[in-house]
PANU-595640 format. One record per residue (C-alpha): residue in one letter; z, x, y; residue number from 1. Coordinates in Angstrom, 2 decimals. Layout:
# residues N
@r a | pz Z | px X | py Y | k NUM
...
This chain:
# residues 332
@r m | pz 10.87 | px 12.40 | py 22.22 | k 1
@r k | pz 7.33 | px 11.61 | py 21.47 | k 2
@r a | pz 6.10 | px 8.27 | py 19.78 | k 3
@r m | pz 2.44 | px 6.77 | py 19.39 | k 4
@r l | pz 2.39 | px 3.26 | py 21.25 | k 5
@r c | pz 0.49 | px 0.21 | py 21.19 | k 6
@r k | pz 0.60 | px -0.68 | py 25.04 | k 7
@r a | pz -2.24 | px -3.27 | py 24.46 | k 8
@r y | pz -3.68 | px -4.31 | py 21.31 | k 9
@r g | pz -6.66 | px -2.99 | py 20.61 | k 10
@r p | pz -8.49 | px -0.03 | py 18.25 | k 11
@r p | pz -6.61 | px 3.01 | py 17.13 | k 12
@r d | pz -8.41 | px 4.84 | py 20.22 | k 13
@r s | pz -6.51 | px 2.68 | py 22.70 | k 14
@r l | pz -2.78 | px 4.15 | py 21.28 | k 15
@r v | pz -0.86 | px 6.28 | py 23.47 | k 16
@r l | pz 0.93 | px 9.31 | py 22.73 | k 17
@r t | pz 4.41 | px 9.18 | py 25.06 | k 18
@r e | pz 7.78 | px 10.21 | py 25.74 | k 19
@r v | pz 10.11 | px 7.70 | py 24.95 | k 20
@r p | pz 14.21 | px 7.89 | py 25.25 | k 21
@r s | pz 15.53 | px 8.24 | py 21.79 | k 22
@r p | pz 16.78 | px 5.31 | py 20.02 | k 23
@r k | pz 20.30 | px 4.08 | py 19.04 | k 24
@r p | pz 21.35 | px 3.14 | py 15.65 | k 25
@r d | pz 23.08 | px -0.58 | py 16.05 | k 26
@r a | pz 25.46 | px -1.89 | py 13.08 | k 27
@r g | pz 23.77 | px -1.44 | py 9.59 | k 28
@r q | pz 20.99 | px 0.93 | py 11.16 | k 29
@r v | pz 20.51 | px 4.33 | py 10.43 | k 30
@r l | pz 18.76 | px 7.01 | py 13.00 | k 31
@r i | pz 15.63 | px 9.27 | py 10.88 | k 32
@r d | pz 14.63 | px 12.58 | py 12.50 | k 33
@r v | pz 11.08 | px 11.56 | py 11.35 | k 34
@r k | pz 9.14 | px 14.45 | py 9.33 | k 35
@r a | pz 6.11 | px 12.42 | py 8.51 | k 36
@r a | pz 5.19 | px 8.74 | py 8.32 | k 37
@r g | pz 2.92 | px 7.19 | py 6.06 | k 38
@r v | pz -0.92 | px 5.39 | py 7.23 | k 39
@r n | pz -1.25 | px 2.40 | py 5.72 | k 40
@r f | pz -4.23 | px -0.28 | py 6.30 | k 41
@r p | pz -1.70 | px -2.87 | py 8.16 | k 42
@r d | pz -1.05 | px -0.51 | py 10.64 | k 43
@r v | pz -4.97 | px -1.11 | py 11.95 | k 44
@r l | pz -4.49 | px -4.50 | py 12.19 | k 45
@r i | pz -1.11 | px -4.77 | py 13.59 | k 46
@r i | pz -2.27 | px -2.85 | py 16.34 | k 47
@r q | pz -5.08 | px -5.51 | py 17.13 | k 48
@r n | pz -2.82 | px -8.18 | py 16.65 | k 49
@r k | pz -4.38 | px -9.29 | py 13.14 | k 50
@r y | pz -0.95 | px -9.03 | py 11.07 | k 51
@r q | pz 1.09 | px -11.28 | py 9.55 | k 52
@r f | pz 4.03 | px -9.93 | py 11.97 | k 53
@r k | pz 3.66 | px -9.37 | py 15.37 | k 54
@r p | pz 5.70 | px -6.82 | py 17.16 | k 55
@r a | pz 6.47 | px -7.03 | py 21.32 | k 56
@r l | pz 4.63 | px -4.76 | py 22.94 | k 57
@r p | pz 4.34 | px -1.91 | py 23.58 | k 58
@r f | pz 5.58 | px -0.31 | py 20.09 | k 59
@r a | pz 4.83 | px 2.04 | py 17.78 | k 60
@r p | pz 2.62 | px 1.48 | py 14.41 | k 61
@r g | pz 4.03 | px 2.99 | py 11.19 | k 62
@r g | pz 5.90 | px 1.09 | py 8.29 | k 63
@r e | pz 7.08 | px 3.86 | py 5.98 | k 64
@r v | pz 8.79 | px 7.12 | py 7.11 | k 65
@r a | pz 10.58 | px 10.31 | py 5.49 | k 66
@r g | pz 13.00 | px 12.36 | py 7.08 | k 67
@r i | pz 16.62 | px 13.41 | py 7.88 | k 68
@r v | pz 19.24 | px 11.08 | py 8.40 | k 69
@r k | pz 20.60 | px 11.94 | py 12.06 | k 70
@r a | pz 23.27 | px 9.57 | py 13.04 | k 71
@r l | pz 24.59 | px 6.51 | py 11.72 | k 72
@r g | pz 25.56 | px 3.05 | py 13.08 | k 73
@r a | pz 28.67 | px 1.02 | py 12.28 | k 74
@r g | pz 29.25 | px 0.02 | py 8.65 | k 75
@r v | pz 26.51 | px 2.53 | py 6.97 | k 76
@r t | pz 27.73 | px 3.83 | py 3.73 | k 77
@r n | pz 25.15 | px 4.22 | py 1.54 | k 78
@r v | pz 23.38 | px 7.15 | py 3.31 | k 79
@r k | pz 25.14 | px 9.99 | py 5.30 | k 80
@r v | pz 23.95 | px 12.28 | py 8.17 | k 81
@r g | pz 21.60 | px 15.15 | py 6.73 | k 82
@r d | pz 20.72 | px 13.34 | py 3.62 | k 83
@r r | pz 16.76 | px 13.77 | py 3.01 | k 84
@r v | pz 15.52 | px 9.73 | py 3.13 | k 85
@r m | pz 12.39 | px 7.46 | py 2.71 | k 86
@r a | pz 12.48 | px 4.24 | py 4.68 | k 87
@r s | pz 10.38 | px 1.29 | py 5.32 | k 88
@r t | pz 10.69 | px 0.15 | py 8.89 | k 89
@r g | pz 7.76 | px -2.36 | py 9.34 | k 90
@r f | pz 6.97 | px -0.96 | py 12.56 | k 91
@r g | pz 7.82 | px 2.04 | py 14.77 | k 92
@r g | pz 7.37 | px 5.05 | py 12.32 | k 93
@r f | pz 4.63 | px 7.08 | py 14.47 | k 94
@r a | pz 7.43 | px 8.39 | py 16.46 | k 95
@r e | pz 9.80 | px 11.77 | py 16.03 | k 96
@r e | pz 12.82 | px 9.36 | py 15.71 | k 97
@r v | pz 13.07 | px 5.94 | py 14.59 | k 98
@r c | pz 15.85 | px 3.33 | py 13.64 | k 99
@r a | pz 15.54 | px 1.88 | py 10.25 | k 100
@r p | pz 17.98 | px -0.90 | py 8.23 | k 101
@r a | pz 20.27 | px 1.63 | py 5.96 | k 102
@r a | pz 19.40 | px -1.03 | py 3.14 | k 103
@r r | pz 15.73 | px 0.10 | py 3.26 | k 104
@r c | pz 17.09 | px 4.03 | py 3.15 | k 105
@r i | pz 16.66 | px 5.73 | py -0.03 | k 106
@r p | pz 17.34 | px 9.09 | py -0.31 | k 107
@r f | pz 14.31 | px 11.12 | py -2.56 | k 108
@r p | pz 14.60 | px 13.82 | py -5.49 | k 109
@r s | pz 13.36 | px 17.39 | py -4.48 | k 110
@r n | pz 10.86 | px 17.63 | py -6.74 | k 111
@r i | pz 8.65 | px 15.48 | py -3.94 | k 112
@r d | pz 8.17 | px 16.59 | py -0.05 | k 113
@r f | pz 8.41 | px 14.63 | py 2.95 | k 114
@r a | pz 4.55 | px 14.04 | py 3.20 | k 115
@r q | pz 4.85 | px 12.69 | py -0.64 | k 116
@r a | pz 8.05 | px 10.25 | py 0.14 | k 117
@r s | pz 6.54 | px 9.08 | py 3.35 | k 118
@r a | pz 3.51 | px 8.05 | py 1.23 | k 119
@r f | pz 5.79 | px 6.08 | py -1.20 | k 120
@r v | pz 7.77 | px 3.23 | py -0.07 | k 121
@r m | pz 4.87 | px 0.87 | py 0.86 | k 122
@r t | pz 1.91 | px 1.33 | py -1.40 | k 123
@r y | pz 4.15 | px 2.19 | py -4.70 | k 124
@r g | pz 6.64 | px -0.94 | py -3.33 | k 125
@r t | pz 3.82 | px -3.35 | py -3.05 | k 126
@r s | pz 1.58 | px -2.50 | py -6.52 | k 127
@r h | pz 4.89 | px -2.44 | py -8.37 | k 128
@r h | pz 5.79 | px -6.03 | py -7.03 | k 129
@r a | pz 2.66 | px -6.84 | py -7.93 | k 130
@r l | pz 2.03 | px -6.11 | py -11.34 | k 131
@r k | pz 6.00 | px -6.32 | py -12.08 | k 132
@r d | pz 7.09 | px -9.71 | py -10.69 | k 133
@r r | pz 3.82 | px -11.38 | py -9.59 | k 134
@r a | pz 1.47 | px -10.63 | py -12.85 | k 135
@r n | pz 4.19 | px -9.66 | py -15.57 | k 136
@r l | pz 1.59 | px -7.25 | py -16.48 | k 137
@r k | pz 2.16 | px -6.49 | py -20.24 | k 138
@r k | pz 1.46 | px -3.32 | py -22.61 | k 139
@r g | pz -1.86 | px -3.60 | py -23.98 | k 140
@r e | pz -3.64 | px -5.87 | py -21.51 | k 141
@r t | pz -6.59 | px -5.37 | py -19.16 | k 142
@r l | pz -6.10 | px -4.45 | py -15.39 | k 143
@r l | pz -8.78 | px -4.27 | py -12.64 | k 144
@r v | pz -8.42 | px -2.82 | py -9.61 | k 145
@r l | pz -10.52 | px -3.32 | py -6.41 | k 146
@r g | pz -10.37 | px -0.72 | py -4.05 | k 147
@r a | pz -8.60 | px 1.55 | py -6.35 | k 148
@r a | pz -9.02 | px 4.84 | py -4.55 | k 149
@r g | pz -6.96 | px 3.52 | py -1.76 | k 150
@r g | pz -3.08 | px 3.37 | py -0.92 | k 151
@r v | pz -2.01 | px 0.77 | py -2.88 | k 152
@r g | pz -5.05 | px 0.80 | py -5.18 | k 153
@r i | pz -4.03 | px 4.28 | py -6.56 | k 154
@r a | pz -0.38 | px 3.00 | py -6.84 | k 155
@r a | pz -1.77 | px 0.31 | py -8.95 | k 156
@r v | pz -3.69 | px 2.53 | py -11.14 | k 157
@r e | pz -1.08 | px 4.80 | py -11.64 | k 158
@r i | pz 1.90 | px 1.87 | py -12.33 | k 159
@r g | pz -0.31 | px -0.04 | py -14.65 | k 160
@r k | pz -0.69 | px 3.05 | py -16.66 | k 161
@r i | pz 2.84 | px 3.46 | py -17.05 | k 162
@r m | pz 3.11 | px 0.05 | py -17.83 | k 163
@r g | pz 1.15 | px 0.22 | py -21.17 | k 164
@r a | pz -2.30 | px -1.34 | py -19.53 | k 165
@r r | pz -6.10 | px -0.53 | py -19.81 | k 166
@r v | pz -6.89 | px 0.32 | py -16.31 | k 167
@r i | pz -10.68 | px -0.21 | py -14.39 | k 168
@r a | pz -11.33 | px 1.24 | py -11.34 | k 169
@r a | pz -13.46 | px -0.44 | py -8.75 | k 170
@r c | pz -14.85 | px 1.49 | py -5.76 | k 171
@r s | pz -17.04 | px 2.03 | py -3.23 | k 172
@r t | pz -18.67 | px 5.22 | py -4.25 | k 173
@r q | pz -18.49 | px 7.46 | py -7.61 | k 174
@r e | pz -16.67 | px 10.15 | py -5.91 | k 175
@r k | pz -13.69 | px 7.62 | py -5.58 | k 176
@r v | pz -14.11 | px 6.51 | py -9.26 | k 177
@r d | pz -13.75 | px 9.89 | py -10.35 | k 178
@r f | pz -10.43 | px 10.17 | py -8.52 | k 179
@r c | pz -8.95 | px 7.44 | py -9.91 | k 180
@r k | pz -10.04 | px 8.74 | py -13.59 | k 181
@r a | pz -8.16 | px 12.09 | py -12.69 | k 182
@r q | pz -5.35 | px 9.76 | py -11.89 | k 183
@r g | pz -4.97 | px 8.09 | py -15.28 | k 184
@r a | pz -8.01 | px 5.32 | py -14.88 | k 185
@r d | pz -9.58 | px 4.49 | py -18.14 | k 186
@r d | pz -12.97 | px 3.70 | py -16.87 | k 187
@r g | pz -14.57 | px 2.46 | py -13.41 | k 188
@r l | pz -17.35 | px 1.39 | py -11.83 | k 189
@r v | pz -19.14 | px 1.37 | py -8.38 | k 190
@r y | pz -19.43 | px -1.30 | py -6.21 | k 191
@r p | pz -21.94 | px -2.25 | py -3.17 | k 192
@r e | pz -21.62 | px -2.20 | py 0.45 | k 193
@r n | pz -20.08 | px -5.69 | py 1.82 | k 194
@r p | pz -21.79 | px -7.97 | py 2.33 | k 195
@r l | pz -23.37 | px -9.17 | py -0.53 | k 196
@r d | pz -26.04 | px -12.22 | py -1.33 | k 197
@r r | pz -25.54 | px -14.32 | py -4.09 | k 198
@r d | pz -27.89 | px -12.16 | py -6.16 | k 199
@r a | pz -25.83 | px -9.15 | py -5.88 | k 200
@r q | pz -22.81 | px -10.96 | py -6.20 | k 201
@r k | pz -24.45 | px -12.21 | py -10.04 | k 202
@r k | pz -24.62 | px -8.68 | py -10.80 | k 203
@r l | pz -21.50 | px -7.43 | py -9.59 | k 204
@r s | pz -19.84 | px -10.08 | py -11.63 | k 205
@r e | pz -22.08 | px -9.41 | py -14.53 | k 206
@r d | pz -21.35 | px -5.46 | py -14.08 | k 207
@r f | pz -17.23 | px -6.39 | py -14.10 | k 208
@r k | pz -18.08 | px -8.27 | py -17.06 | k 209
@r r | pz -19.79 | px -5.23 | py -18.61 | k 210
@r v | pz -16.98 | px -2.41 | py -18.13 | k 211
@r l | pz -14.17 | px -5.03 | py -18.59 | k 212
@r g | pz -15.55 | px -6.00 | py -21.86 | k 213
@r g | pz -13.89 | px -8.11 | py -24.54 | k 214
@r d | pz -12.55 | px -11.26 | py -22.79 | k 215
@r g | pz -12.42 | px -9.76 | py -19.11 | k 216
@r a | pz -9.48 | px -8.60 | py -17.12 | k 217
@r n | pz -6.13 | px -9.93 | py -17.97 | k 218
@r v | pz -4.85 | px -9.36 | py -14.63 | k 219
@r i | pz -7.09 | px -8.37 | py -11.27 | k 220
@r y | pz -5.39 | px -6.36 | py -8.61 | k 221
@r d | pz -7.77 | px -7.09 | py -5.47 | k 222
@r g | pz -6.88 | px -5.39 | py -2.25 | k 223
@r v | pz -10.22 | px -5.77 | py -0.92 | k 224
@r g | pz -11.11 | px -9.46 | py -0.67 | k 225
@r g | pz -14.52 | px -10.23 | py 1.39 | k 226
@r d | pz -17.82 | px -10.58 | py -1.22 | k 227
@r y | pz -16.04 | px -8.99 | py -3.95 | k 228
@r a | pz -13.30 | px -11.47 | py -4.66 | k 229
@r e | pz -15.58 | px -14.32 | py -6.35 | k 230
@r p | pz -17.51 | px -11.94 | py -8.72 | k 231
@r a | pz -13.75 | px -10.49 | py -9.63 | k 232
@r l | pz -12.62 | px -13.52 | py -10.59 | k 233
@r r | pz -15.33 | px -14.61 | py -12.72 | k 234
@r s | pz -14.89 | px -11.52 | py -14.79 | k 235
@r i | pz -11.09 | px -13.02 | py -15.51 | k 236
@r a | pz -9.82 | px -13.41 | py -19.17 | k 237
@r w | pz -8.15 | px -16.70 | py -20.11 | k 238
@r e | pz -4.87 | px -17.26 | py -18.74 | k 239
@r g | pz -5.54 | px -14.22 | py -16.34 | k 240
@r r | pz -3.69 | px -13.52 | py -13.15 | k 241
@r y | pz -5.74 | px -12.77 | py -9.91 | k 242
@r l | pz -3.46 | px -10.66 | py -7.47 | k 243
@r v | pz -4.00 | px -11.31 | py -3.97 | k 244
@r v | pz -2.99 | px -8.20 | py -1.94 | k 245
@r g | pz -5.15 | px -7.65 | py 1.20 | k 246
@r f | pz -8.50 | px -8.30 | py 3.19 | k 247
@r p | pz -10.28 | px -5.34 | py 4.40 | k 248
@r a | pz -13.76 | px -6.90 | py 3.89 | k 249
@r g | pz -12.70 | px -9.97 | py 4.90 | k 250
@r i | pz -10.87 | px -13.42 | py 3.78 | k 251
@r p | pz -12.50 | px -14.75 | py 0.90 | k 252
@r a | pz -13.31 | px -18.45 | py -0.49 | k 253
@r i | pz -12.65 | px -19.11 | py -3.68 | k 254
@r p | pz -14.63 | px -21.90 | py -5.59 | k 255
@r l | pz -11.16 | px -23.22 | py -7.38 | k 256
@r n | pz -13.15 | px -24.89 | py -10.12 | k 257
@r l | pz -13.39 | px -21.19 | py -11.65 | k 258
@r t | pz -9.10 | px -21.49 | py -12.20 | k 259
@r l | pz -9.76 | px -24.41 | py -14.21 | k 260
@r l | pz -12.28 | px -23.21 | py -16.40 | k 261
@r k | pz -10.67 | px -19.71 | py -17.09 | k 262
@r g | pz -7.03 | px -21.40 | py -17.03 | k 263
@r c | pz -6.02 | px -18.38 | py -14.77 | k 264
@r q | pz -3.52 | px -18.40 | py -11.91 | k 265
@r i | pz -4.17 | px -17.02 | py -8.19 | k 266
@r v | pz -1.12 | px -15.28 | py -7.10 | k 267
@r g | pz -0.03 | px -14.32 | py -3.65 | k 268
@r v | pz 1.64 | px -10.51 | py -3.05 | k 269
@r f | pz 3.27 | px -10.48 | py 0.26 | k 270
@r w | pz 5.66 | px -7.56 | py -0.48 | k 271
@r g | pz 7.10 | px -7.29 | py 3.31 | k 272
@r a | pz 8.43 | px -10.70 | py 2.52 | k 273
@r f | pz 9.43 | px -10.12 | py -0.59 | k 274
@r t | pz 11.83 | px -7.06 | py 0.75 | k 275
@r a | pz 13.38 | px -9.58 | py 3.36 | k 276
@r r | pz 14.12 | px -12.40 | py 0.88 | k 277
@r e | pz 15.25 | px -10.94 | py -2.15 | k 278
@r p | pz 16.45 | px -7.43 | py -0.87 | k 279
@r k | pz 18.53 | px -6.72 | py -3.73 | k 280
@r r | pz 15.74 | px -6.95 | py -6.58 | k 281
@r n | pz 13.61 | px -5.13 | py -3.89 | k 282
@r q | pz 15.99 | px -2.33 | py -4.42 | k 283
@r e | pz 15.97 | px -2.24 | py -8.05 | k 284
@r n | pz 12.45 | px -2.18 | py -8.08 | k 285
@r l | pz 12.51 | px 0.93 | py -5.99 | k 286
@r q | pz 15.36 | px 2.83 | py -8.02 | k 287
@r a | pz 13.26 | px 2.13 | py -11.17 | k 288
@r l | pz 10.34 | px 3.76 | py -9.09 | k 289
@r m | pz 12.63 | px 6.70 | py -8.06 | k 290
@r g | pz 13.32 | px 6.94 | py -11.83 | k 291
@r w | pz 9.30 | px 7.40 | py -12.68 | k 292
@r i | pz 9.28 | px 9.98 | py -9.64 | k 293
@r q | pz 12.37 | px 12.02 | py -11.11 | k 294
@r q | pz 11.02 | px 11.97 | py -14.53 | k 295
@r g | pz 7.42 | px 13.15 | py -13.41 | k 296
@r k | pz 5.39 | px 10.07 | py -14.26 | k 297
@r l | pz 4.54 | px 9.29 | py -10.82 | k 298
@r k | pz 3.62 | px 11.88 | py -7.74 | k 299
@r p | pz 2.22 | px 10.24 | py -4.43 | k 300
@r t | pz -1.52 | px 12.01 | py -3.42 | k 301
@r v | pz -1.10 | px 12.60 | py -0.07 | k 302
@r s | pz -5.10 | px 13.51 | py 0.73 | k 303
@r k | pz -4.68 | px 14.66 | py 3.96 | k 304
@r t | pz -2.49 | px 15.21 | py 6.99 | k 305
@r y | pz -2.77 | px 14.61 | py 10.67 | k 306
@r p | pz -0.59 | px 15.59 | py 13.52 | k 307
@r l | pz 0.91 | px 12.60 | py 15.55 | k 308
@r a | pz -1.17 | px 13.19 | py 18.28 | k 309
@r k | pz -4.00 | px 12.54 | py 15.96 | k 310
@r a | pz -2.88 | px 9.45 | py 14.77 | k 311
@r a | pz -5.87 | px 7.40 | py 16.21 | k 312
@r e | pz -8.08 | px 9.60 | py 13.69 | k 313
@r a | pz -5.92 | px 8.69 | py 10.73 | k 314
@r l | pz -6.43 | px 4.99 | py 11.43 | k 315
@r n | pz -10.11 | px 5.56 | py 12.17 | k 316
@r d | pz -10.62 | px 7.18 | py 8.95 | k 317
@r m | pz -8.71 | px 4.58 | py 7.08 | k 318
@r a | pz -10.50 | px 1.40 | py 8.47 | k 319
@r a | pz -13.51 | px 3.18 | py 7.64 | k 320
@r r | pz -12.26 | px 3.50 | py 3.95 | k 321
@r k | pz -12.80 | px 7.41 | py 4.40 | k 322
@r v | pz -9.49 | px 7.91 | py 2.80 | k 323
@r k | pz -8.59 | px 8.71 | py -0.82 | k 324
@r g | pz -4.81 | px 7.84 | py -2.04 | k 325
@r k | pz -2.80 | px 8.25 | py 1.02 | k 326
@r v | pz -3.14 | px 10.18 | py 4.14 | k 327
@r v | pz -0.03 | px 10.85 | py 6.50 | k 328
@r l | pz 1.11 | px 11.80 | py 9.55 | k 329
@r t | pz 3.44 | px 15.00 | py 10.80 | k 330
@r m | pz 5.66 | px 15.63 | py 13.16 | k 331
@r d | pz 6.07 | px 19.24 | py 13.35 | k 332
């Protein structure tokens, strides 16, 4: 089978398309004939040795896939050979076949295709966990989403609306803001390029407050970090919850006196660790998301697909923030 391997840490262009033996499922695992693999920002980081976990070299990136169950390891009863499943793999998904824990494999309904299914688990799982478990987002609250047009960002926009929030989308271009509004955001704003000097940060904070109105944001979903974090935090409402999701713009330094002045919380969101530590709760969350898909309330937005051989191009587009919604690798 073919796999796009990281043989030495480096940029996306260092990945190598390689023929490798087909894997065999261990006990509790499922072998999946991969039809599509979601592309996510952690894939850009993991091949550069900049992510929270570090697979042994060589490895294929790719943390989520959709495909057909090809073989079962001992003890697997929740799926059967021939089932269409989406799965969270952590890594290994940029390949024609991959083994995944059976507990992380979920049959998906016929109203979404393989590409949409592969774009679902990580982004929607992360954003649902963030808004439900970490922020306890309530109906009628105001949600500010930074990086709203990206994979986890647009998932937060959609889930926030389902949960009854007023959603404000913050993006790097007006085109992306318009994309978010088409997906349900109530309003939005364009933020300037990073890095920002103090004057630009002050203006951005004022822009956030103007668009948010009232007391500010009850919940801030920050999948960007960098110089955007402090201006966003300054726009939070009393007893607001600031969700730390990712840092493509860099890891910010936050003046903690703001948490005192706002009576707010800074809350970490690490969905990968949550799935490992609390698999039962994660399965309950994913089943709730599947229910929304079956009801037509959620439908993952795939803006572009690439063949496996062009995985580097997909990752470079992700790193350059050219992506709206999700991009996907296809194996056919």
